[in-house]
C-alpha atoms as a printed R data frame, in Angstrom:
    type eleno elety resid chain resno      x       y      z
1   ATOM     1    CA   UNK     A     1 45.494  29.803 81.848
2   ATOM     2    CA   UNK     A     2 41.680  30.637 81.721
3   ATOM     3    CA   UNK     A     3 38.987  28.054 81.033
4   ATOM     4    CA   UNK     A     4 38.468  29.263 77.430
5   ATOM     5    CA   UNK     A     5 42.128  28.953 76.474
6   ATOM     6    CA   UNK     A     6 42.261  25.529 78.102
7   ATOM     7    CA   UNK     A     7 39.170  24.230 76.269
8   ATOM     8    CA   UNK     A     8 40.671  25.601 72.939
9   ATOM     9    CA   UNK     A     9 43.917  23.732 73.546
10  ATOM    10    CA   UNK     A    10 42.110  20.477 74.346
11  ATOM    11    CA   UNK     A    11 40.093  20.874 71.178
12  ATOM    12    CA   UNK     A    12 43.308  21.422 69.080
13  ATOM    13    CA   UNK     A    13 44.819  18.301 70.648
14  ATOM    14    CA   UNK     A    14 41.670  16.288 69.933
15  ATOM    15    CA   UNK     A    15 41.579  17.397 66.237
16  ATOM    16    CA   UNK     A    16 45.293  16.542 65.909
17  ATOM    17    CA   UNK     A    17 44.728  13.038 67.396
18  ATOM    18    CA   UNK     A    18 41.663  12.557 65.153
19  ATOM    19    CA   UNK     A    19 43.710  13.552 62.031
20  ATOM    20    CA   UNK     A    20 46.405  11.099 62.960
21  ATOM    21    CA   UNK     A    21 43.848   8.367 63.536
22  ATOM    22    CA   UNK     A    22 42.275   8.952 60.089
23  ATOM    23    CA   UNK     A    23 45.693   8.780 58.488
24  ATOM    24    CA   UNK     A    24 46.585   5.500 60.342
25  ATOM    25    CA   UNK     A    25 43.235   3.919 59.315
26  ATOM    26    CA   UNK     A    26 43.137   5.133 55.729
27  ATOM    27    CA   UNK     A    27 42.979   2.409 53.185
28  ATOM    28    CA   UNK     A    28 44.552   2.140 49.714
29  ATOM    29    CA   UNK     A    29 42.303   0.604 47.149
30  ATOM    30    CA   UNK     A    30 43.657  -1.350 44.073
31  ATOM    31    CA   UNK     A    31 41.549  -2.730 41.388
32  ATOM    32    CA   UNK     A    32 42.207  -5.587 39.000
33  ATOM    33    CA   UNK     A    33 41.989  -5.423 35.992
34  ATOM    34    CA   UNK     A    34 41.148  -1.769 36.469
35  ATOM    35    CA   UNK     A    35 39.127   0.681 38.607
36  ATOM    36    CA   UNK     A    36 35.345   0.326 38.692
37  ATOM    37    CA   UNK     A    37 32.781   3.148 38.692
38  ATOM    38    CA   UNK     A    38 30.473   1.688 41.364
39  ATOM    39    CA   UNK     A    39 27.811   4.244 40.543
40  ATOM    40    CA   UNK     A    40 27.266   2.691 37.211
41  ATOM    41    CA   UNK     A    41 27.956  -0.940 37.756
42  ATOM    42    CA   UNK     A    42 25.748  -3.225 39.860
43  ATOM    43    CA   UNK     A    43 28.237  -5.302 41.893
44  ATOM    44    CA   UNK     A    44 28.285  -8.017 44.438
45  ATOM    45    CA   UNK     A    45 31.349  -7.848 46.654
46  ATOM    46    CA   UNK     A    46 32.640 -11.109 48.123
47  ATOM    47    CA   UNK     A    47 34.961 -10.342 51.023
48  ATOM    48    CA   UNK     A    48 37.243 -13.175 51.482
49  ATOM    49    CA   UNK     A    49 37.787 -12.214 55.148
50  ATOM    50    CA   UNK     A    50 34.189 -12.958 56.016
51  ATOM    51    CA   UNK     A    51 32.526 -15.074 53.347
52  ATOM    52    CA   UNK     A    52 31.591 -18.826 53.996
53  ATOM    53    CA   UNK     A    53 31.700 -19.587 50.306
54  ATOM    54    CA   UNK     A    54 34.146 -22.070 49.078
55  ATOM    55    CA   UNK     A    55 36.034 -21.890 45.705
56  ATOM    56    CA   UNK     A    56 33.498 -23.790 43.678
57  ATOM    57    CA   UNK     A    57 30.647 -21.570 45.062
58  ATOM    58    CA   UNK     A    58 32.580 -18.361 44.083
59  ATOM    59    CA   UNK     A    59 33.392 -19.780 40.646
60  ATOM    60    CA   UNK     A    60 29.643 -20.422 40.167
61  ATOM    61    CA   UNK     A    61 28.742 -16.879 41.107
62  ATOM    62    CA   UNK     A    62 31.427 -15.541 38.843
63  ATOM    63    CA   UNK     A    63 30.234 -17.764 36.006
64  ATOM    64    CA   UNK     A    64 26.627 -16.454 36.314
65  ATOM    65    CA   UNK     A    65 28.136 -12.863 36.339
66  ATOM    66    CA   UNK     A    66 29.882 -13.633 33.022
67  ATOM    67    CA   UNK     A    67 26.467 -14.056 31.477
68  ATOM    68    CA   UNK     A    68 25.287 -10.624 32.347
69  ATOM    69    CA   UNK     A    69 23.993 -10.562 35.855
70  ATOM    70    CA   UNK     A    70 25.601  -8.430 38.743
71  ATOM    71    CA   UNK     A    71 29.365  -8.115 38.412
72  ATOM    72    CA   UNK     A    72 31.064 -10.135 41.181
73  ATOM    73    CA   UNK     A    73 33.930  -8.472 42.913
74  ATOM    74    CA   UNK     A    74 36.246 -10.547 45.087
75  ATOM    75    CA   UNK     A    75 37.932  -8.402 47.800
76  ATOM    76    CA   UNK     A    76 40.963  -9.199 49.946
77  ATOM    77    CA   UNK     A    77 42.617  -7.001 52.535
78  ATOM    78    CA   UNK     A    78 46.445  -6.918 53.404
79  ATOM    79    CA   UNK     A    79 47.301  -4.449 56.185
80  ATOM    80    CA   UNK     A    80 45.880  -0.980 54.875
81  ATOM    81    CA   UNK     A    81 45.554  -2.194 51.254
82  ATOM    82    CA   UNK     A    82 42.216  -3.387 49.979
83  ATOM    83    CA   UNK     A    83 42.454  -5.258 46.702
84  ATOM    84    CA   UNK     A    84 39.371  -5.808 44.513
85  ATOM    85    CA   UNK     A    85 39.316  -8.271 41.642
86  ATOM    86    CA   UNK     A    86 36.776  -8.631 38.871
87  ATOM    87    CA   UNK     A    87 37.503 -12.393 38.124
88  ATOM    88    CA   UNK     A    88 36.290 -14.269 35.061
89  ATOM    89    CA   UNK     A    89 35.498 -17.767 34.132
90  ATOM    90    CA   UNK     A    90 36.022 -19.239 30.711
91  ATOM    91    CA   UNK     A    91 32.309 -19.509 29.794
92  ATOM    92    CA   UNK     A    92 32.134 -20.237 26.080
93  ATOM    93    CA   UNK     A    93 35.237 -18.290 24.995
94  ATOM    94    CA   UNK     A    94 38.313 -20.045 23.503
95  ATOM    95    CA   UNK     A    95 41.776 -19.000 24.752
96  ATOM    96    CA   UNK     A    96 45.223 -20.161 23.453
97  ATOM    97    CA   UNK     A    97 47.010 -22.461 25.845
98  ATOM    98    CA   UNK     A    98 50.177 -20.279 25.695
99  ATOM    99    CA   UNK     A    99 48.205 -17.160 26.951
100 ATOM   100    CA   UNK     A   100 47.129 -18.830 30.158
101 ATOM   101    CA   UNK     A   101 49.300 -19.053 33.218
102 ATOM   102    CA   UNK     A   102 47.899 -21.485 35.693
103 ATOM   103    CA   UNK     A   103 48.503 -20.913 39.444
104 ATOM   104    CA   UNK     A   104 47.921 -23.506 42.202
105 ATOM   105    CA   UNK     A   105 48.374 -22.589 45.906
106 ATOM   106    CA   UNK     A   106 51.895 -24.013 45.889
107 ATOM   107    CA   UNK     A   107 52.972 -24.286 42.235
108 ATOM   108    CA   UNK     A   108 52.829 -22.789 38.758
109 ATOM   109    CA   UNK     A   109 51.469 -25.178 36.048
110 ATOM   110    CA   UNK     A   110 53.743 -24.143 33.187
111 ATOM   111    CA   UNK     A   111 55.953 -26.455 31.277
112 ATOM   112    CA   UNK     A   112 57.103 -29.142 33.808
113 ATOM   113    CA   UNK     A   113 55.903 -26.995 36.731
114 ATOM   114    CA   UNK     A   114 57.505 -24.456 38.988
115 ATOM   115    CA   UNK     A   115 57.355 -23.776 42.664
116 ATOM   116    CA   UNK     A   116 55.244 -20.867 43.666
117 ATOM   117    CA   UNK     A   117 58.519 -19.166 44.863
118 ATOM   118    CA   UNK     A   118 59.372 -18.656 41.176
119 ATOM   119    CA   UNK     A   119 56.195 -16.547 40.538
120 ATOM   120    CA   UNK     A   120 57.989 -13.274 39.955
121 ATOM   121    CA   UNK     A   121 60.249 -14.768 37.342
122 ATOM   122    CA   UNK     A   122 57.483 -16.864 35.503
123 ATOM   123    CA   UNK     A   123 55.031 -13.899 35.604
124 ATOM   124    CA   UNK     A   124 57.712 -11.650 34.016
125 ATOM   125    CA   UNK     A   125 58.288 -14.231 31.301
126 ATOM   126    CA   UNK     A   126 54.565 -14.596 30.599
127 ATOM   127    CA   UNK     A   127 53.838 -10.872 30.354
128 ATOM   128    CA   UNK     A   128 56.920  -9.706 28.405
129 ATOM   129    CA   UNK     A   129 57.310 -12.606 26.179
130 ATOM   130    CA   UNK     A   130 55.814 -10.892 23.144
131 ATOM   131    CA   UNK     A   131 55.365 -14.076 21.172
132 ATOM   132    CA   UNK     A   132 59.150 -14.974 21.206
133 ATOM   133    CA   UNK     A   133 58.611 -18.193 23.229
134 ATOM   134    CA   UNK     A   134 55.751 -20.503 22.073
135 ATOM   135    CA   UNK     A   135 55.110 -21.549 25.714
136 ATOM   136    CA   UNK     A   136 54.257 -18.044 26.906
137 ATOM   137    CA   UNK     A   137 51.757 -15.326 26.005
138 ATOM   138    CA   UNK     A   138 51.400 -13.724 22.523
139 ATOM   139    CA   UNK     A   139 51.515 -10.348 24.157
140 ATOM   140    CA   UNK     A   140 50.925  -8.513 27.535
141 ATOM   141    CA   UNK     A   141 47.274  -7.726 26.656
142 ATOM   142    CA   UNK     A   142 46.564 -11.315 25.960
143 ATOM   143    CA   UNK     A   143 48.149 -12.571 29.117
144 ATOM   144    CA   UNK     A   144 45.753 -14.385 31.469
145 ATOM   145    CA   UNK     A   145 46.461 -15.663 35.001
146 ATOM   146    CA   UNK     A   146 44.258 -18.616 36.017
147 ATOM   147    CA   UNK     A   147 43.818 -19.411 39.720
148 ATOM   148    CA   UNK     A   148 43.134 -23.188 39.679
149 ATOM   149    CA   UNK     A   149 42.311 -24.562 43.136
150 ATOM   150    CA   UNK     A   150 40.495 -27.426 44.538
151 ATOM   151    CA   UNK     A   151 36.727 -26.902 44.555
152 ATOM   152    CA   UNK     A   152 36.432 -27.198 48.342
153 ATOM   153    CA   UNK     A   153 39.171 -24.553 48.909
154 ATOM   154    CA   UNK     A   154 38.185 -22.189 51.674
155 ATOM   155    CA   UNK     A   155 38.229 -18.359 51.497
156 ATOM   156    CA   UNK     A   156 41.461 -17.870 53.552
157 ATOM   157    CA   UNK     A   157 43.445 -20.108 51.194
158 ATOM   158    CA   UNK     A   158 41.954 -18.331 48.167
159 ATOM   159    CA   UNK     A   159 43.027 -15.053 49.633
160 ATOM   160    CA   UNK     A   160 46.555 -16.158 50.248
161 ATOM   161    CA   UNK     A   161 46.846 -17.133 46.513
162 ATOM   162    CA   UNK     A   162 45.231 -13.871 45.192
163 ATOM   163    CA   UNK     A   163 47.587 -11.768 47.418
164 ATOM   164    CA   UNK     A   164 50.605 -13.710 46.251
165 ATOM   165    CA   UNK     A   165 49.650 -13.243 42.561
166 ATOM   166    CA   UNK     A   166 48.708  -9.537 42.891
167 ATOM   167    CA   UNK     A   167 51.907  -8.738 44.850
168 ATOM   168    CA   UNK     A   168 53.960 -10.316 42.144
169 ATOM   169    CA   UNK     A   169 52.105  -8.467 39.420
170 ATOM   170    CA   UNK     A   170 52.269  -5.124 41.141
171 ATOM   171    CA   UNK     A   171 56.141  -5.409 41.408
172 ATOM   172    CA   UNK     A   172 56.087  -6.349 37.692
173 ATOM   173    CA   UNK     A   173 53.958  -3.416 36.760
174 ATOM   174    CA   UNK     A   174 56.410  -1.032 38.323
175 ATOM   175    CA   UNK     A   175 59.057  -2.118 35.778
176 ATOM   176    CA   UNK     A   176 56.605  -2.165 32.697
177 ATOM   177    CA   UNK     A   177 57.243   0.352 29.955
178 ATOM   178    CA   UNK     A   178 53.651   0.028 28.825
179 ATOM   179    CA   UNK     A   179 50.418  -0.369 30.750
180 ATOM   180    CA   UNK     A   180 49.726  -3.933 31.816
181 ATOM   181    CA   UNK     A   181 46.624  -5.378 33.522
182 ATOM   182    CA   UNK     A   182 46.021  -8.459 35.712
183 ATOM   183    CA   UNK     A   183 43.181 -10.528 34.356
184 ATOM   184    CA   UNK     A   184 42.237 -13.204 36.868
185 ATOM   185    CA   UNK     A   185 40.332 -16.322 35.635
186 ATOM   186    CA   UNK     A   186 38.980 -18.866 38.174
187 ATOM   187    CA   UNK     A   187 38.825 -22.545 37.450
188 ATOM   188    CA   UNK     A   188 38.684 -25.727 39.626
189 ATOM   189    CA   UNK     A   189 38.869 -27.935 36.654
190 ATOM   190    CA   UNK     A   190 40.757 -27.564 33.382
191 ATOM   191    CA   UNK     A   191 38.238 -26.428 30.674
192 ATOM   192    CA   UNK     A   192 37.881 -28.837 27.814
193 ATOM   193    CA   UNK     A   193 38.854 -26.273 25.234
194 ATOM   194    CA   UNK     A   194 42.218 -25.830 26.748
195 ATOM   195    CA   UNK     A   195 44.544 -28.879 26.319
196 ATOM   196    CA   UNK     A   196 46.918 -30.106 29.097
197 ATOM   197    CA   UNK     A   197 50.217 -28.223 29.392
198 ATOM   198    CA   UNK     A   198 52.894 -29.982 27.311
199 ATOM   199    CA   UNK     A   199 56.100 -30.847 29.247
200 ATOM   200    CA   UNK     A   200 58.804 -28.953 27.371
201 ATOM   201    CA   UNK     A   201 62.227 -27.499 28.108
202 ATOM   202    CA   UNK     A   202 62.787 -23.767 27.744
């Protein structure tokens, strides 16, 4: 084999390895509630793998964003999937208690409370209720998921909760006949306009 042929073969091997490497390192992006055109929206990304902000500080930034400053995007990574959330706070808006599903790190604050292991089931009830049960959402487009954590919660714990919620939502979306979106609200204290959850039996 002459030098030219040998170099050509080495180059082909190098390109093949490079392609494989790119495939292995490629990331899938998911957006909640929906994809953002970053060329038109001024965003501030908070990466929960690197930020030093606690939950209260993140909620404060999101609250400022609600009033028209830069859009805050919270980013979490899980293997090769990068998930980006545009979270909301309640600001001055009023929301029906039934449309809000409150999630703690280890429990779901609905009715008498459920363990977080029941999230798939409760999320399905919440989104596909269509007004039939007064304890769950009026309709899928009005369904809200509230992440309600202690104000001092650190980024790694916030990330765990967001991944848990989004994974359950992604599974639910696969079975939905119509398009549904995940609207995440952040709150470390129950807003005054939303009364405490009644303890009721299904």
